[in-house]
C-alpha positions in Angstrom: -5.3 -20.9 32.1 -3.9 -18.6 29.4 -2.9 -14.9 29.2 -3.2 -13.6 25.6 -2.2 -10.1 24.5 -1.6 -7.7 21.9 -0.2 -4.2 21.4 2.4 -1.8 22.6 5.5 -3.6 23.8 8.1 -1.2 23.7 9.4 -2.3 27.4 8.9 -6.0 26.9 5.8 -5.7 29.1 4.2 -8.4 26.9 7.1 -10.7 27.4 7.0 -12.6 30.8 9.9 -15.0 29.7 12.4 -12.2 29.3 13.2 -13.1 25.6 12.5 -9.5 24.1 15.4 -7.9 22.3 16.7 -4.4 23.0 14.0 -3.0 21.0 10.9 -5.4 21.5 8.3 -5.0 18.5 4.7 -4.6 19.3 2.5 -7.4 19.0 -0.1 -6.9 16.1 -2.3 -9.9 16.7 -3.4 -11.6 20.1 -0.7 -14.3 21.2 -0.5 -16.5 24.3 2.3 -14.9 26.4 1.8 -17.2 29.7 0.4 -20.3 30.9 -0.5 -21.3 34.4 -3.2 -23.3 36.3 -4.2 -19.8 37.7 -3.7 -16.4 36.4 -4.7 -13.0 37.7 -4.2 -9.8 36.2 -3.0 -7.3 39.0 -2.0 -4.1 37.3 -0.6 -2.7 34.0 1.5 0.5 33.5 3.1 2.5 30.6 6.2 0.0 30.7 5.0 -3.2 32.7 2.6 -5.7 33.4 1.9 -7.3 36.9 0.3 -10.9 37.2 -0.4 -13.4 40.0 0.3 -16.9 39.2 0.1 -20.3 40.9 2.1 -23.5 40.2 5.0 -22.0 38.3 8.5 -23.0 39.6 10.2 -19.6 38.7 7.7 -17.4 40.7 8.5 -15.5 43.8 6.9 -16.8 47.0 4.3 -14.4 46.6 3.1 -15.6 43.2 3.6 -12.3 41.7 5.5 -12.0 38.2 6.4 -8.9 36.5 7.3 -8.3 32.6 8.8 -5.2 31.2 10.4 -2.1 32.9 9.5 -1.9 36.3 8.6 1.6 37.5 8.7 2.7 41.1 4.8 1.7 41.7 5.4 -1.9 40.2 8.6 -2.0 42.5 6.3 -1.0 45.5 4.0 -3.8 44.5 6.7 -6.4 44.5 8.1 -5.2 47.9 4.5 -5.3 49.4 3.6 -8.5 47.4 0.5 -6.9 46.5 -1.2 -5.4 43.6 -2.2 -2.5 45.4 -5.9 -3.0 44.1 -7.4 -0.3 46.6 -5.0 2.3 45.0 -5.6 4.3 41.9 -3.1 6.4 39.8 -4.3 9.0 37.4 -2.5 10.2 34.5 -1.7 13.5 36.4 0.5 11.4 38.6 -2.2 11.7 41.8 -2.8 8.6 43.9 -6.2 7.6 45.5 -6.9 5.1 47.9 -10.0 3.7 49.5 -9.8 2.6 53.1 -13.3 1.1 54.1 -15.5 4.1 53.7 -13.0 6.6 53.4 -10.9 7.9 50.3 -7.6 9.2 50.7 -5.9 11.3 48.0 -2.1 11.9 47.6 -0.2 14.4 45.4 2.4 12.0 44.2 4.0 8.3 44.5 6.4 10.3 47.1 3.3 11.5 49.0 1.8 8.0 49.1 5.0 6.2 50.0 5.4 8.5 53.0 1.7 8.6 54.1 1.4 12.4 53.3 -2.2 12.4 51.8 -5.5 13.8 52.7 -8.8 12.4 53.5 -11.8 13.7 51.2 -14.2 12.5 53.5 -16.4 9.5 54.8 -18.8 7.8 52.1 -19.7 4.1 51.7 -17.6 0.9 52.0 -15.9 0.8 48.7 -14.6 -2.7 46.6 -13.3 -1.1 43.3 -11.4 2.0 42.4 -10.2 2.9 38.9 -8.5 6.2 37.4 -7.8 7.5 34.0 -5.8 10.8 32.8 -7.7 13.3 35.1 -10.3 11.6 37.2 -11.0 8.9 39.7 -14.0 6.6 39.8 -15.1 4.5 42.9 -17.4 1.7 43.0 -19.3 1.2 46.6 -20.4 -2.3 47.7 -24.0 -1.5 47.0 -23.4 -0.4 43.6 -23.1 3.3 43.7 -20.5 4.9 41.3 -18.6 8.0 42.9 -16.2 10.3 40.6 -13.9 13.1 41.2 -11.1 14.9 39.8 -10.0 17.6 37.4 -12.9 19.9 36.8 -11.3 21.0 33.4 -12.4 17.6 32.1 -15.9 17.9 33.0 -16.9 15.1 30.5 -14.8 12.3 32.5 -17.0 13.0 35.7 -20.1 11.6 34.5 -22.2 13.8 36.6 -23.1 17.5 37.0 -20.7 19.8 39.0 -21.8 22.8 41.2 -20.5 24.7 44.0 -22.3 22.2 46.2 -21.0 19.2 44.4 -17.4 20.3 43.2 -15.4 18.3 40.8 -12.3 17.7 43.1 -14.7 16.1 45.7 -16.4 12.5 45.4 -19.9 12.5 44.4 -22.2 10.1 43.3 -23.0 9.8 39.5 -26.6 9.9 39.8 -27.6 8.6 36.2 -26.1 5.2 37.3 -28.7 5.0 40.0 -31.8 2.8 39.5 -30.8 1.3 36.2 -33.1 -1.1 34.5 -30.8 -4.3 35.0 -29.5 -3.5 38.6 -26.8 -1.8 40.3 -23.3 -1.3 38.8 -21.0 -4.3 39.5 -17.8 -3.3 37.7 -15.9 -0.1 36.5 -12.9 0.4 34.1 -11.1 3.5 33.3 -8.6 4.7 31.0 -7.4 7.7 28.7 -10.4 10.0 29.0 -13.3 7.6 29.3 -14.9 5.3 32.0 -17.2 2.2 31.8 -19.5 0.7 34.1 -21.2 -2.7 34.1 -24.7 -3.5 35.7 -25.6 -6.5 37.5 -27.6 -7.4 34.6 -24.7 -7.1 32.1 -25.5 -3.7 30.7 -22.7 -1.6 29.6 -22.3 2.4 30.2 -19.7 4.6 28.9 -18.9 8.4 29.5 -16.0 10.6 28.9 -14.2 12.7 26.4 -11.4 15.2 26.0 -11.6 18.7 24.6 -9.9 18.8 21.2 -9.8 15.0 20.9 -11.8 12.8 18.7 -14.2 10.5 20.4 -13.6 6.7 20.5 -17.4 6.3 20.0 -19.6 9.0 18.4 -22.2 8.5 21.3 -19.7 9.2 24.0 -20.7 12.4 26.2 -20.3 13.6 29.6 -22.9 11.4 31.1 -23.3 7.9 31.0 -24.7 6.3 27.9 -25.9 2.8 27.4 -24.0 0.8 24.8 -25.8 -1.7 22.3 -23.6 -4.4 21.1 -26.1 -5.9 18.7 -28.5 -6.6 21.8 -25.8 -8.8 23.6 -25.4 -8.8 27.2 -21.8 -7.8 28.4 -19.7 -10.0 30.9 -16.6 -7.8 31.2 -15.1 -4.5 30.0 -11.7 -2.7 29.9 -10.7 0.7 28.9 -7.0 1.5 27.5 -5.7 4.9 26.6 -7.5 5.3 23.4 -9.4 1.8 23.1 -12.0 -0.5 24.6 -12.5 -4.1 24.9 -15.9 -5.6 25.7 -16.5 -9.4 26.4 -20.1 -10.8 25.9 -21.7 -13.3 27.9 -21.6 -15.6 25.1 -17.6 -15.0 25.4 -17.4 -13.0 22.3 -14.7 -10.2 22.2 -15.7 -6.8 20.7 -12.9 -3.9 20.2 -13.3 -0.3 19.4 -10.9 2.6 19.2 -7.2 3.3 18.0 -5.0 0.5 16.8 -1.4 2.2 16.0 0.3 -0.2 18.1 -2.0 -3.3 17.4 -4.1 -3.0 20.7 -7.2 -4.1 18.8 -5.7 -7.4 17.5 -6.8 -6.6 14.1 -5.4 -5.6 10.7 -6.9 -2.0 10.7 -5.6 1.8 11.7 -8.6 2.2 13.8 -12.3 1.5 14.6 -15.1 3.8 15.2 -17.5 1.3 15.9 -17.5 -2.1 17.7 -16.2 -5.0 15.7 -15.9 -8.5 16.8 -12.6 -10.4 16.9 -12.4 -14.0 16.2 -9.6 -16.0 17.6 -8.6 -19.4 17.2 -8.7 -20.5 20.9 -8.6 -24.4 20.7 -11.2 -25.5 23.3 -10.6 -22.5 25.4 -12.8 -19.4 26.0 -12.0 -15.7 27.2 -13.4 -15.3 30.8 -12.1 -11.7 31.4 -10.6 -8.8 29.6 -8.0 -6.3 30.6 -6.5 -2.9 28.8 -3.0 -1.4 29.6 -1.7 1.9 28.2 -2.1 0.8 24.4 -2.2 -2.9 24.7 -4.8 -5.4 25.7 -5.1 -8.8 27.6 -7.4 -11.8 27.5 -7.7 -14.6 30.3 -8.8 -17.8 28.9 -9.6 -21.1 30.6 -10.8 -24.6 29.2 -14.3 -24.9 28.1 -16.1 -27.2 30.8 
């Protein structure tokens, strides 16, 4: 497998070989940054990237390798030998953790490290959790999407807010129930946008921030279906101000800002989806991932 990346690289977070100079340059096009028999993306942050690899002689025993400047969260991941998949960190520094059917929230990393959080309630068994600047989103094993967060950014919740279902407590995004192509199977969140994919490979987006331009004109405070020329969507990733979508034909589409090269194209920004054609040399993209203002692709041989 190969890991390709482009975009923001000020801390060398796209350099797993540790060869960056004191002021690493951003990558403006997708380049291969790592190879291994098996690669798995674990976590990204403003200054670092964490992956899990096998069959590389320079790895730790946990198989976890990091690039960039490691913050306290990444140091914790390395200590625990875990990508903390059940933990999401919002831009306001709050932490949220799924524990079976429960959700526990923490004020900060210090609170999380000390176990000083509070339970928001008992809901359903969860399998994914994500966060953007102000909002948490959790996906249950039966495909229901739960959101909660800062009520001042209501568009990020993707649901109605009232005294009975306040912003700060998890509640179901009802517009994502009983969809034509089945329940939600994946979520991704970043900036002020959240994405959801159905089992039938339809893509839904919602979000937005008052006073900021929208990544897509159709973006609103409720989940809206996205049309990529009628193509089914295999994977999606949301960054701080850009989105990547991978079709079931393994074609890559991008939209949003490109000031740091996160789209891998020679443009300033895109207000609509554009396909990125890459010289993959007998490989195909199998998943997409987004960091703060960078993008990652996992490739494997076509069999």
